[in-house]
All heavy atoms as TSV, in Angstrom:
chain	resi	resn	atom	element	x	y	z
A	1	MET	N	N	-15.396	19.727	8.974
A	1	MET	CA	C	-14.525	18.670	8.533
A	1	MET	C	C	-15.171	17.948	7.355
A	1	MET	O	O	-16.331	17.607	7.380
A	1	MET	CB	C	-14.286	17.696	9.706
A	1	MET	CG	C	-13.347	16.573	9.377
A	1	MET	SD	S	-13.057	15.410	10.721
A	1	MET	CE	C	-11.925	16.340	11.714
A	2	SER	N	N	-14.386	17.733	6.307
A	2	SER	CA	C	-14.917	17.073	5.124
A	2	SER	C	C	-15.082	15.585	5.325
A	2	SER	O	O	-14.541	15.005	6.278
A	2	SER	CB	C	-13.964	17.291	3.926
A	2	SER	OG	O	-12.843	16.509	4.055
A	3	ILE	N	N	-15.847	14.969	4.463
A	3	ILE	CA	C	-16.086	13.532	4.538
A	3	ILE	C	C	-14.779	12.778	4.432
A	3	ILE	O	O	-14.541	11.808	5.189
A	3	ILE	CB	C	-17.075	13.071	3.474
A	3	ILE	CG1	C	-18.479	13.456	3.912
A	3	ILE	CG2	C	-16.976	11.580	3.199
A	3	ILE	CD1	C	-19.606	12.899	3.083
A	4	LEU	N	N	-13.920	13.195	3.534
A	4	LEU	CA	C	-12.654	12.521	3.335
A	4	LEU	C	C	-11.786	12.609	4.594
A	4	LEU	O	O	-11.142	11.607	5.007
A	4	LEU	CB	C	-11.893	13.127	2.158
A	4	LEU	CG	C	-10.652	12.351	1.676
A	4	LEU	CD1	C	-10.949	10.907	1.406
A	4	LEU	CD2	C	-10.088	12.989	0.425
A	5	ASN	N	N	-11.776	13.744	5.250
A	5	ASN	CA	C	-10.984	13.893	6.472
A	5	ASN	C	C	-11.578	13.028	7.576
A	5	ASN	O	O	-10.824	12.435	8.386
A	5	ASN	CB	C	-10.942	15.349	6.927
A	5	ASN	CG	C	-10.039	16.171	6.086
A	5	ASN	OD1	O	-9.132	15.646	5.424
A	5	ASN	ND2	N	-10.269	17.474	6.031
A	6	THR	N	N	-12.908	12.923	7.661
A	6	THR	CA	C	-13.547	12.051	8.648
A	6	THR	C	C	-13.167	10.576	8.411
A	6	THR	O	O	-12.835	9.882	9.359
A	6	THR	CB	C	-15.067	12.188	8.561
A	6	THR	OG1	O	-15.428	13.566	8.775
A	6	THR	CG2	C	-15.756	11.334	9.595
A	7	ILE	N	N	-13.155	10.177	7.170
A	7	ILE	CA	C	-12.774	8.785	6.826
A	7	ILE	C	C	-11.325	8.528	7.209
A	7	ILE	O	O	-10.971	7.501	7.781
A	7	ILE	CB	C	-13.030	8.473	5.353
A	7	ILE	CG1	C	-14.524	8.486	5.062
A	7	ILE	CG2	C	-12.394	7.180	4.922
A	7	ILE	CD1	C	-14.905	8.443	3.615
A	8	ARG	N	N	-10.452	9.468	6.871
A	8	ARG	CA	C	-9.018	9.302	7.203
A	8	ARG	C	C	-8.807	9.238	8.720
A	8	ARG	O	O	-7.991	8.447	9.188
A	8	ARG	CB	C	-8.212	10.487	6.633
A	8	ARG	CG	C	-7.979	10.364	5.158
A	8	ARG	CD	C	-7.077	11.446	4.681
A	8	ARG	NE	N	-6.668	11.121	3.321
A	8	ARG	CZ	C	-6.308	11.962	2.430
A	8	ARG	NH1	N	-6.218	13.250	2.734
A	8	ARG	NH2	N	-5.954	11.584	1.233
A	9	LYS	N	N	-9.508	10.043	9.475
A	9	LYS	CA	C	-9.382	10.032	10.937
A	9	LYS	C	C	-9.821	8.694	11.500
A	9	LYS	O	O	-9.148	8.139	12.353
A	9	LYS	CB	C	-10.177	11.195	11.528
A	9	LYS	CG	C	-9.998	11.349	12.999
A	9	LYS	CD	C	-10.702	12.562	13.553
A	9	LYS	CE	C	-10.423	12.732	15.014
A	9	LYS	NZ	N	-11.055	13.944	15.560
A	10	LYS	N	N	-10.936	8.169	11.014
A	10	LYS	CA	C	-11.427	6.876	11.472
A	10	LYS	C	C	-10.452	5.742	11.112
A	10	LYS	O	O	-10.171	4.865	11.894
A	10	LYS	CB	C	-12.785	6.586	10.888
A	10	LYS	CG	C	-13.898	7.349	11.546
A	10	LYS	CD	C	-15.263	6.926	10.976
A	10	LYS	CE	C	-16.347	7.713	11.621
A	10	LYS	NZ	N	-17.681	7.315	11.103
A	11	ALA	N	N	-9.915	5.791	9.881
A	11	ALA	CA	C	-8.993	4.778	9.404
A	11	ALA	C	C	-7.688	4.803	10.205
A	11	ALA	O	O	-7.145	3.738	10.524
A	11	ALA	CB	C	-8.698	4.955	7.927
A	12	ALA	N	N	-7.183	5.989	10.504
A	12	ALA	CA	C	-5.954	6.126	11.251
A	12	ALA	C	C	-6.122	5.628	12.702
A	12	ALA	O	O	-5.146	5.120	13.296
A	12	ALA	CB	C	-5.419	7.547	11.215
A	13	GLY	N	N	-7.315	5.700	13.218
A	13	GLY	CA	C	-7.569	5.284	14.582
A	13	GLY	C	C	-7.479	3.753	14.757
A	13	GLY	O	O	-7.190	3.277	15.832
A	14	LYS	N	N	-7.777	3.032	13.728
A	14	LYS	CA	C	-7.763	1.571	13.794
A	14	LYS	C	C	-7.359	1.019	12.425
A	14	LYS	O	O	-8.174	0.592	11.630
A	14	LYS	CB	C	-9.137	1.040	14.158
A	14	LYS	CG	C	-9.140	-0.434	14.389
A	14	LYS	CD	C	-10.542	-0.907	14.782
A	14	LYS	CE	C	-10.507	-2.430	14.941
A	14	LYS	NZ	N	-11.875	-2.949	15.078
A	15	PRO	N	N	-6.054	1.099	12.092
A	15	PRO	CA	C	-5.585	0.651	10.777
A	15	PRO	C	C	-5.889	-0.823	10.493
A	15	PRO	O	O	-5.698	-1.674	11.370
A	15	PRO	CB	C	-4.056	0.835	10.808
A	15	PRO	CG	C	-3.773	1.710	11.968
A	15	PRO	CD	C	-4.917	1.531	12.940
A	16	MET	N	N	-6.457	-1.080	9.345
A	16	MET	CA	C	-6.796	-2.436	8.929
A	16	MET	C	C	-5.730	-2.915	7.924
A	16	MET	O	O	-4.904	-2.147	7.468
A	16	MET	CB	C	-8.171	-2.405	8.249
A	16	MET	CG	C	-9.308	-1.905	9.145
A	16	MET	SD	S	-9.563	-2.864	10.586
A	16	MET	CE	C	-10.542	-4.177	9.891
A	17	ARG	N	N	-5.808	-4.195	7.598
A	17	ARG	CA	C	-4.909	-4.771	6.598
A	17	ARG	C	C	-5.620	-4.782	5.244
A	17	ARG	O	O	-6.760	-5.226	5.149
A	17	ARG	CB	C	-4.545	-6.176	7.009
A	17	ARG	CG	C	-3.572	-6.875	6.104
A	17	ARG	CD	C	-3.146	-8.224	6.626
A	17	ARG	NE	N	-2.792	-8.126	8.026
A	17	ARG	CZ	C	-3.104	-9.021	8.933
A	17	ARG	NH1	N	-3.770	-10.119	8.635
A	17	ARG	NH2	N	-2.718	-8.856	10.176
A	18	ILE	N	N	-4.906	-4.293	4.228
A	18	ILE	CA	C	-5.448	-4.274	2.880
A	18	ILE	C	C	-4.498	-5.044	1.979
A	18	ILE	O	O	-3.317	-4.741	1.941
A	18	ILE	CB	C	-5.664	-2.841	2.330
A	18	ILE	CG1	C	-6.644	-2.066	3.234
A	18	ILE	CG2	C	-6.133	-2.874	0.912
A	18	ILE	CD1	C	-6.814	-0.623	2.844
A	19	VAL	N	N	-5.010	-5.982	1.230
A	19	VAL	CA	C	-4.232	-6.768	0.259
A	19	VAL	C	C	-4.518	-6.237	-1.124
A	19	VAL	O	O	-5.677	-6.240	-1.551
A	19	VAL	CB	C	-4.531	-8.270	0.342
A	19	VAL	CG1	C	-3.697	-9.043	-0.661
A	19	VAL	CG2	C	-4.279	-8.782	1.748
A	20	LEU	N	N	-3.531	-5.785	-1.833
A	20	LEU	CA	C	-3.668	-5.285	-3.208
A	20	LEU	C	C	-3.027	-6.268	-4.169
A	20	LEU	O	O	-1.817	-6.443	-4.143
A	20	LEU	CB	C	-3.014	-3.898	-3.297
A	20	LEU	CG	C	-3.586	-2.858	-2.346
A	20	LEU	CD1	C	-2.747	-1.562	-2.436
A	20	LEU	CD2	C	-5.023	-2.550	-2.674
A	21	PRO	N	N	-3.833	-6.877	-5.083
A	21	PRO	CA	C	-3.268	-7.871	-5.949
A	21	PRO	C	C	-2.456	-7.380	-7.132
A	21	PRO	O	O	-1.634	-8.126	-7.655
A	21	PRO	CB	C	-4.530	-8.629	-6.448
A	21	PRO	CG	C	-5.616	-7.596	-6.350
A	21	PRO	CD	C	-5.249	-6.744	-5.159
A	22	GLU	N	N	-2.622	-6.126	-7.538
A	22	GLU	CA	C	-1.882	-5.613	-8.665
A	22	GLU	C	C	-0.597	-4.929	-8.211
A	22	GLU	O	O	-0.408	-3.720	-8.369
A	22	GLU	CB	C	-2.721	-4.617	-9.483
A	22	GLU	CG	C	-3.888	-5.277	-10.185
A	22	GLU	CD	C	-5.138	-5.356	-9.330
A	22	GLU	OE1	O	-5.194	-4.677	-8.308
A	22	GLU	OE2	O	-6.034	-6.160	-9.634
A	23	GLY	N	N	0.282	-5.697	-7.621
A	23	GLY	CA	C	1.512	-5.153	-7.003
A	23	GLY	C	C	2.491	-4.516	-7.962
A	23	GLY	O	O	3.377	-3.771	-7.574
A	24	THR	N	N	2.367	-4.778	-9.244
A	24	THR	CA	C	3.283	-4.203	-10.231
A	24	THR	C	C	2.692	-3.005	-10.968
A	24	THR	O	O	3.321	-2.479	-11.842
A	24	THR	CB	C	3.784	-5.271	-11.240
A	24	THR	OG1	O	2.637	-5.849	-11.876
A	24	THR	CG2	C	4.591	-6.349	-10.580
A	25	GLU	N	N	1.486	-2.620	-10.599
A	25	GLU	CA	C	0.799	-1.464	-11.234
A	25	GLU	C	C	1.336	-0.170	-10.574
A	25	GLU	O	O	1.186	0.000	-9.356
A	25	GLU	CB	C	-0.699	-1.621	-11.084
A	25	GLU	CG	C	-1.493	-0.405	-11.447
A	25	GLU	CD	C	-1.386	0.029	-12.874
A	25	GLU	OE1	O	-1.341	-0.912	-13.742
A	25	GLU	OE2	O	-1.307	1.216	-13.141
A	26	PRO	N	N	1.886	0.759	-11.322
A	26	PRO	CA	C	2.434	1.980	-10.738
A	26	PRO	C	C	1.439	2.782	-9.911
A	26	PRO	O	O	1.809	3.295	-8.820
A	26	PRO	CB	C	2.857	2.814	-11.943
A	26	PRO	CG	C	3.148	1.800	-13.001
A	26	PRO	CD	C	2.143	0.679	-12.790
A	27	ARG	N	N	0.179	2.819	-10.306
A	27	ARG	CA	C	-0.816	3.574	-9.499
A	27	ARG	C	C	-1.077	2.900	-8.163
A	27	ARG	O	O	-1.267	3.522	-7.139
A	27	ARG	CB	C	-2.125	3.722	-10.286
A	27	ARG	CG	C	-1.999	4.592	-11.511
A	27	ARG	CD	C	-3.283	4.692	-12.286
A	27	ARG	NE	N	-3.620	3.358	-12.727
A	27	ARG	CZ	C	-4.770	3.031	-13.288
A	27	ARG	NH1	N	-5.707	3.929	-13.459
A	27	ARG	NH2	N	-5.024	1.788	-13.692
A	28	THR	N	N	-1.087	1.531	-8.176
A	28	THR	CA	C	-1.256	0.792	-6.953
A	28	THR	C	C	-0.086	1.009	-6.009
A	28	THR	O	O	-0.276	1.181	-4.795
A	28	THR	CB	C	-1.385	-0.730	-7.259
A	28	THR	OG1	O	-2.502	-0.904	-8.146
A	28	THR	CG2	C	-1.546	-1.547	-6.015
A	29	LEU	N	N	1.126	1.036	-6.547
A	29	LEU	CA	C	2.315	1.272	-5.734
A	29	LEU	C	C	2.283	2.631	-5.075
A	29	LEU	O	O	2.581	2.787	-3.899
A	29	LEU	CB	C	3.582	1.147	-6.587
A	29	LEU	CG	C	3.868	-0.321	-7.089
A	29	LEU	CD1	C	4.959	-0.284	-8.121
A	29	LEU	CD2	C	4.224	-1.210	-5.915
A	30	LYS	N	N	1.884	3.664	-5.840
A	30	LYS	CA	C	1.826	5.026	-5.286
A	30	LYS	C	C	0.739	5.114	-4.214
A	30	LYS	O	O	0.980	5.739	-3.153
A	30	LYS	CB	C	1.556	6.023	-6.434
A	30	LYS	CG	C	1.626	7.471	-6.001
A	30	LYS	CD	C	3.029	7.787	-5.485
A	30	LYS	CE	C	3.130	9.220	-5.018
A	30	LYS	NZ	N	4.373	9.470	-4.335
A	31	ALA	N	N	-0.410	4.513	-4.454
A	31	ALA	CA	C	-1.477	4.477	-3.481
A	31	ALA	C	C	-1.038	3.781	-2.194
A	31	ALA	O	O	-1.286	4.291	-1.065
A	31	ALA	CB	C	-2.711	3.838	-4.027
A	32	ALA	N	N	-0.341	2.672	-2.328
A	32	ALA	CA	C	0.159	1.924	-1.175
A	32	ALA	C	C	1.108	2.770	-0.364
A	32	ALA	O	O	1.083	2.790	0.867
A	32	ALA	CB	C	0.842	0.639	-1.619
A	33	GLU	N	N	2.004	3.527	-1.052
A	33	GLU	CA	C	2.941	4.391	-0.381
A	33	GLU	C	C	2.202	5.484	0.437
A	33	GLU	O	O	2.510	5.698	1.615
A	33	GLU	CB	C	3.878	5.043	-1.379
A	33	GLU	CG	C	4.837	6.064	-0.768
A	33	GLU	CD	C	5.635	6.826	-1.784
A	33	GLU	OE1	O	5.068	7.211	-2.821
A	33	GLU	OE2	O	6.820	7.073	-1.527
A	34	ILE	N	N	1.212	6.109	-0.185
A	34	ILE	CA	C	0.502	7.194	0.504
A	34	ILE	C	C	-0.278	6.669	1.703
A	34	ILE	O	O	-0.219	7.223	2.797
A	34	ILE	CB	C	-0.463	7.866	-0.479
A	34	ILE	CG1	C	0.314	8.634	-1.543
A	34	ILE	CG2	C	-1.459	8.811	0.221
A	34	ILE	CD1	C	-0.497	9.080	-2.747
A	35	ILE	N	N	-0.983	5.523	1.512
A	35	ILE	CA	C	-1.758	4.930	2.597
A	35	ILE	C	C	-0.834	4.551	3.768
A	35	ILE	O	O	-1.172	4.775	4.932
A	35	ILE	CB	C	-2.541	3.718	2.110
A	35	ILE	CG1	C	-3.652	4.179	1.140
A	35	ILE	CG2	C	-3.139	2.897	3.236
A	35	ILE	CD1	C	-4.294	3.044	0.341
A	36	THR	N	N	0.295	3.991	3.470
A	36	THR	CA	C	1.250	3.594	4.524
A	36	THR	C	C	1.808	4.796	5.251
A	36	THR	O	O	1.845	4.789	6.483
A	36	THR	CB	C	2.391	2.723	3.915
A	36	THR	OG1	O	1.803	1.569	3.297
A	36	THR	CG2	C	3.373	2.274	4.983
A	37	LYS	N	N	2.240	5.832	4.485
A	37	LYS	CA	C	2.808	7.021	5.113
A	37	LYS	C	C	1.780	7.732	5.997
A	37	LYS	O	O	2.160	8.297	7.037
A	37	LYS	CB	C	3.344	7.960	4.056
A	37	LYS	CG	C	4.658	7.525	3.490
A	37	LYS	CD	C	5.239	8.551	2.559
A	37	LYS	CE	C	6.606	8.089	2.066
A	37	LYS	NZ	N	7.223	9.054	1.171
A	38	GLU	N	N	0.546	7.714	5.604
A	38	GLU	CA	C	-0.529	8.378	6.406
A	38	GLU	C	C	-1.019	7.502	7.545
A	38	GLU	O	O	-1.809	7.934	8.374
A	38	GLU	CB	C	-1.660	8.825	5.527
A	38	GLU	CG	C	-1.276	9.929	4.584
A	38	GLU	CD	C	-2.441	10.447	3.757
A	38	GLU	OE1	O	-3.603	10.098	4.027
A	38	GLU	OE2	O	-2.179	11.273	2.833
A	39	GLY	N	N	-0.551	6.244	7.634
A	39	GLY	CA	C	-0.890	5.336	8.702
A	39	GLY	C	C	-2.359	4.916	8.641
A	39	GLY	O	O	-2.984	4.611	9.658
A	40	LEU	N	N	-2.942	4.897	7.448
A	40	LEU	CA	C	-4.329	4.556	7.304
A	40	LEU	C	C	-4.627	3.040	7.280
A	40	LEU	O	O	-5.712	2.642	7.609
A	40	LEU	CB	C	-4.897	5.196	6.033
A	40	LEU	CG	C	-4.794	6.722	5.936
A	40	LEU	CD1	C	-5.314	7.231	4.629
A	40	LEU	CD2	C	-5.542	7.342	7.134
A	41	ALA	N	N	-3.634	2.270	6.850
A	41	ALA	CA	C	-3.776	0.810	6.769
A	41	ALA	C	C	-2.439	0.141	6.640
A	41	ALA	O	O	-1.444	0.809	6.307
A	41	ALA	CB	C	-4.679	0.463	5.572
A	42	ASN	N	N	-2.401	-1.147	6.902
A	42	ASN	CA	C	-1.232	-1.972	6.687
A	42	ASN	C	C	-1.409	-2.625	5.353
A	42	ASN	O	O	-2.369	-3.383	5.111
A	42	ASN	CB	C	-1.094	-3.000	7.775
A	42	ASN	CG	C	-0.936	-2.391	9.134
A	42	ASN	OD1	O	-0.177	-1.442	9.300
A	42	ASN	ND2	N	-1.677	-2.890	10.115
A	43	ILE	N	N	-0.501	-2.338	4.413
A	43	ILE	CA	C	-0.661	-2.791	3.019
A	43	ILE	C	C	0.170	-4.031	2.740
A	43	ILE	O	O	1.327	-4.098	3.156
A	43	ILE	CB	C	-0.216	-1.664	2.056
A	43	ILE	CG1	C	-1.077	-0.424	2.241
A	43	ILE	CG2	C	-0.268	-2.147	0.599
A	43	ILE	CD1	C	-2.544	-0.579	1.854
A	44	ILE	N	N	-0.451	-4.952	2.024
A	44	ILE	CA	C	0.253	-6.132	1.483
A	44	ILE	C	C	0.084	-6.089	-0.057
A	44	ILE	O	O	-1.042	-5.984	-0.540
A	44	ILE	CB	C	-0.340	-7.440	2.001
A	44	ILE	CG1	C	-0.254	-7.490	3.554
A	44	ILE	CG2	C	0.285	-8.633	1.353
A	44	ILE	CD1	C	-0.991	-8.661	4.192
A	45	LEU	N	N	1.222	-6.092	-0.764
A	45	LEU	CA	C	1.191	-6.098	-2.220
A	45	LEU	C	C	1.479	-7.538	-2.696
A	45	LEU	O	O	2.441	-8.160	-2.241
A	45	LEU	CB	C	2.257	-5.171	-2.790
A	45	LEU	CG	C	2.001	-3.648	-2.618
A	45	LEU	CD1	C	3.201	-2.874	-3.133
A	45	LEU	CD2	C	0.736	-3.258	-3.335
A	46	LEU	N	N	0.689	-7.990	-3.647
A	46	LEU	CA	C	0.900	-9.299	-4.240
A	46	LEU	C	C	1.545	-9.167	-5.624
A	46	LEU	O	O	1.116	-8.300	-6.396
A	46	LEU	CB	C	-0.419	-10.059	-4.365
A	46	LEU	CG	C	-1.181	-10.348	-3.065
A	46	LEU	CD1	C	-2.445	-11.113	-3.400
A	46	LEU	CD2	C	-0.337	-11.082	-2.117
A	47	GLY	N	N	2.495	-10.051	-5.905
A	47	GLY	CA	C	3.113	-10.067	-7.197
A	47	GLY	C	C	4.560	-10.512	-7.070
A	47	GLY	O	O	5.063	-10.784	-5.980
A	48	ASN	N	N	5.231	-10.571	-8.183
A	48	ASN	CA	C	6.667	-10.927	-8.186
A	48	ASN	C	C	7.443	-9.830	-7.466
A	48	ASN	O	O	7.424	-8.681	-7.872
A	48	ASN	CB	C	7.131	-11.082	-9.643
A	48	ASN	CG	C	8.604	-11.422	-9.702
A	48	ASN	OD1	O	9.449	-10.586	-9.480
A	48	ASN	ND2	N	8.876	-12.676	-10.019
A	49	VAL	N	N	8.093	-10.188	-6.355
A	49	VAL	CA	C	8.745	-9.196	-5.524
A	49	VAL	C	C	9.783	-8.408	-6.262
A	49	VAL	O	O	9.840	-7.179	-6.127
A	49	VAL	CB	C	9.364	-9.911	-4.268
A	49	VAL	CG1	C	10.164	-8.915	-3.442
A	49	VAL	CG2	C	8.271	-10.584	-3.415
A	50	GLU	N	N	10.590	-9.048	-7.087
A	50	GLU	CA	C	11.622	-8.325	-7.852
A	50	GLU	C	C	10.978	-7.358	-8.833
A	50	GLU	O	O	11.479	-6.234	-9.020
A	50	GLU	CB	C	12.570	-9.304	-8.541
A	50	GLU	CG	C	13.418	-10.136	-7.611
A	50	GLU	CD	C	14.215	-9.279	-6.627
A	50	GLU	OE1	O	14.821	-8.282	-7.061
A	50	GLU	OE2	O	14.263	-9.603	-5.469
A	51	GLN	N	N	9.918	-7.740	-9.465
A	51	GLN	CA	C	9.227	-6.894	-10.429
A	51	GLN	C	C	8.572	-5.705	-9.740
A	51	GLN	O	O	8.578	-4.593	-10.236
A	51	GLN	CB	C	8.161	-7.700	-11.222
A	51	GLN	CG	C	7.504	-6.906	-12.324
A	51	GLN	CD	C	8.499	-6.496	-13.419
A	51	GLN	OE1	O	9.380	-7.245	-13.765
A	51	GLN	NE2	N	8.324	-5.317	-13.938
A	52	ILE	N	N	8.008	-5.956	-8.543
A	52	ILE	CA	C	7.415	-4.859	-7.751
A	52	ILE	C	C	8.461	-3.789	-7.457
A	52	ILE	O	O	8.276	-2.613	-7.626
A	52	ILE	CB	C	6.769	-5.389	-6.442
A	52	ILE	CG1	C	5.512	-6.239	-6.783
A	52	ILE	CG2	C	6.382	-4.239	-5.512
A	52	ILE	CD1	C	4.934	-6.962	-5.611
A	53	LYS	N	N	9.630	-4.288	-6.941
A	53	LYS	CA	C	10.714	-3.388	-6.601
A	53	LYS	C	C	11.223	-2.611	-7.794
A	53	LYS	O	O	11.478	-1.409	-7.726
A	53	LYS	CB	C	11.865	-4.135	-5.908
A	53	LYS	CG	C	11.490	-4.651	-4.550
A	53	LYS	CD	C	12.634	-5.434	-3.927
A	53	LYS	CE	C	12.260	-5.972	-2.554
A	53	LYS	NZ	N	13.338	-6.779	-1.975
A	54	LYS	N	N	11.314	-3.301	-8.950
A	54	LYS	CA	C	11.775	-2.649	-10.161
A	54	LYS	C	C	10.767	-1.576	-10.639
A	54	LYS	O	O	11.185	-0.467	-10.991
A	54	LYS	CB	C	11.960	-3.715	-11.264
A	54	LYS	CG	C	12.462	-3.171	-12.560
A	54	LYS	CD	C	12.608	-4.295	-13.569
A	54	LYS	CE	C	12.982	-3.752	-14.937
A	54	LYS	NZ	N	13.045	-4.794	-15.939
A	55	THR	N	N	9.508	-1.905	-10.606
A	55	THR	CA	C	8.488	-0.970	-11.032
A	55	THR	C	C	8.342	0.213	-10.063
A	55	THR	O	O	8.060	1.339	-10.513
A	55	THR	CB	C	7.118	-1.680	-11.126
A	55	THR	OG1	O	7.235	-2.824	-11.993
A	55	THR	CG2	C	6.030	-0.760	-11.661
A	56	ALA	N	N	8.606	-0.029	-8.782
A	56	ALA	CA	C	8.458	1.020	-7.790
A	56	ALA	C	C	9.367	2.219	-8.010
A	56	ALA	O	O	8.994	3.384	-7.787
A	56	ALA	CB	C	8.678	0.456	-6.396
A	57	GLY	N	N	10.577	1.952	-8.486
A	57	GLY	CA	C	11.506	3.060	-8.713
A	57	GLY	C	C	11.755	3.863	-7.453
A	57	GLY	O	O	12.286	3.375	-6.474
A	58	ASP	N	N	11.304	5.143	-7.456
A	58	ASP	CA	C	11.511	6.023	-6.327
A	58	ASP	C	C	10.411	5.907	-5.232
A	58	ASP	O	O	10.495	6.609	-4.211
A	58	ASP	CB	C	11.554	7.504	-6.800
A	58	ASP	CG	C	12.781	7.769	-7.650
A	58	ASP	OD1	O	13.775	7.028	-7.514
A	58	ASP	OD2	O	12.756	8.707	-8.445
A	59	ILE	N	N	9.431	5.070	-5.461
A	59	ILE	CA	C	8.361	4.893	-4.486
A	59	ILE	C	C	8.903	4.186	-3.273
A	59	ILE	O	O	9.571	3.137	-3.377
A	59	ILE	CB	C	7.182	4.164	-5.109
A	59	ILE	CG1	C	6.567	5.007	-6.228
A	59	ILE	CG2	C	6.131	3.831	-4.065
A	59	ILE	CD1	C	5.484	4.305	-7.012
A	60	ASP	N	N	8.628	4.694	-2.086
A	60	ASP	CA	C	9.097	4.145	-0.822
A	60	ASP	C	C	8.207	2.930	-0.436
A	60	ASP	O	O	7.021	3.104	-0.190
A	60	ASP	CB	C	9.071	5.211	0.260
A	60	ASP	CG	C	9.593	4.717	1.607
A	60	ASP	OD1	O	10.198	3.629	1.635
A	60	ASP	OD2	O	9.403	5.440	2.598
A	61	LEU	N	N	8.799	1.788	-0.428
A	61	LEU	CA	C	8.041	0.540	-0.078
A	61	LEU	C	C	8.264	0.124	1.398
A	61	LEU	O	O	7.774	-0.930	1.781
A	61	LEU	CB	C	8.464	-0.615	-0.999
A	61	LEU	CG	C	8.191	-0.439	-2.480
A	61	LEU	CD1	C	8.704	-1.631	-3.287
A	61	LEU	CD2	C	6.688	-0.224	-2.719
A	62	SER	N	N	8.958	0.933	2.167
A	62	SER	CA	C	9.170	0.557	3.578
A	62	SER	C	C	7.845	0.526	4.305
A	62	SER	O	O	6.955	1.370	4.113
A	62	SER	CB	C	10.139	1.487	4.249
A	62	SER	OG	O	9.663	2.851	4.187
A	63	GLY	N	N	7.649	-0.498	5.105
A	63	GLY	CA	C	6.439	-0.687	5.845
A	63	GLY	C	C	5.348	-1.383	5.048
A	63	GLY	O	O	4.246	-1.643	5.569
A	64	ILE	N	N	5.645	-1.753	3.801
A	64	ILE	CA	C	4.697	-2.473	2.978
A	64	ILE	C	C	5.208	-3.887	2.799
A	64	ILE	O	O	6.357	-4.124	2.425
A	64	ILE	CB	C	4.588	-1.791	1.581
A	64	ILE	CG1	C	4.067	-0.384	1.730
A	64	ILE	CG2	C	3.683	-2.596	0.644
A	64	ILE	CD1	C	4.054	0.435	0.459
A	65	GLN	N	N	4.298	-4.868	3.071
A	65	GLN	CA	C	4.701	-6.272	2.923
A	65	GLN	C	C	4.524	-6.683	1.471
A	65	GLN	O	O	3.489	-6.426	0.842
A	65	GLN	CB	C	3.832	-7.132	3.840
A	65	GLN	CG	C	4.235	-8.564	3.896
A	65	GLN	CD	C	3.393	-9.367	4.885
A	65	GLN	OE1	O	2.522	-8.835	5.577
A	65	GLN	NE2	N	3.647	-10.643	4.937
A	66	LEU	N	N	5.514	-7.382	0.937
A	66	LEU	CA	C	5.486	-7.889	-0.436
A	66	LEU	C	C	5.405	-9.390	-0.411
A	66	LEU	O	O	6.221	-10.040	0.247
A	66	LEU	CB	C	6.714	-7.415	-1.219
A	66	LEU	CG	C	7.061	-5.939	-1.212
A	66	LEU	CD1	C	8.378	-5.689	-1.937
A	66	LEU	CD2	C	5.961	-5.143	-1.819
A	67	ILE	N	N	4.422	-9.929	-1.104
A	67	ILE	CA	C	4.240	-11.378	-1.143
A	67	ILE	C	C	4.090	-11.852	-2.584
A	67	ILE	O	O	3.292	-11.279	-3.331
A	67	ILE	CB	C	2.984	-11.818	-0.348
A	67	ILE	CG1	C	3.153	-11.457	1.130
A	67	ILE	CG2	C	2.718	-13.313	-0.536
A	67	ILE	CD1	C	1.925	-11.780	1.967
A	68	ASP	N	N	4.888	-12.865	-2.925
A	68	ASP	CA	C	4.786	-13.475	-4.247
A	68	ASP	C	C	3.924	-14.723	-4.119
A	68	ASP	O	O	4.343	-15.715	-3.502
A	68	ASP	CB	C	6.164	-13.848	-4.778
A	68	ASP	CG	C	6.146	-14.361	-6.201
A	68	ASP	OD1	O	5.014	-14.671	-6.717
A	68	ASP	OD2	O	7.240	-14.424	-6.802
A	69	PRO	N	N	2.686	-14.710	-4.632
A	69	PRO	CA	C	1.791	-15.865	-4.479
A	69	PRO	C	C	2.340	-17.098	-5.173
A	69	PRO	O	O	1.925	-18.210	-4.798
A	69	PRO	CB	C	0.484	-15.417	-5.143
A	69	PRO	CG	C	0.675	-14.022	-5.595
A	69	PRO	CD	C	2.075	-13.619	-5.350
A	70	ALA	N	N	3.237	-16.961	-6.124
A	70	ALA	CA	C	3.786	-18.147	-6.797
A	70	ALA	C	C	4.716	-18.927	-5.906
A	70	ALA	O	O	4.956	-20.095	-6.177
A	70	ALA	CB	C	4.570	-17.670	-8.041
A	71	THR	N	N	5.201	-18.302	-4.856
A	71	THR	CA	C	6.096	-19.045	-3.947
A	71	THR	C	C	5.400	-19.249	-2.633
A	71	THR	O	O	5.887	-19.657	-1.658
A	71	THR	CB	C	7.418	-18.266	-3.717
A	71	THR	OG1	O	7.123	-16.985	-3.174
A	71	THR	CG2	C	8.193	-18.121	-5.006
């Protein structure tokens, strides 16, 4: 088993909460989608909620909490 698989197995066993401040960055959105789908962590994205949704496009945000720190 590779190191990456070992880390994924441990993370999936006890998902933690991760807050990502760059909620409108496309790479951050894609990473959040992958982490959520694999059940590795509970993701919170920070940023303007409407802008996050607009930037996400086809990226699935279900299961990801969106928080606008301005409000």
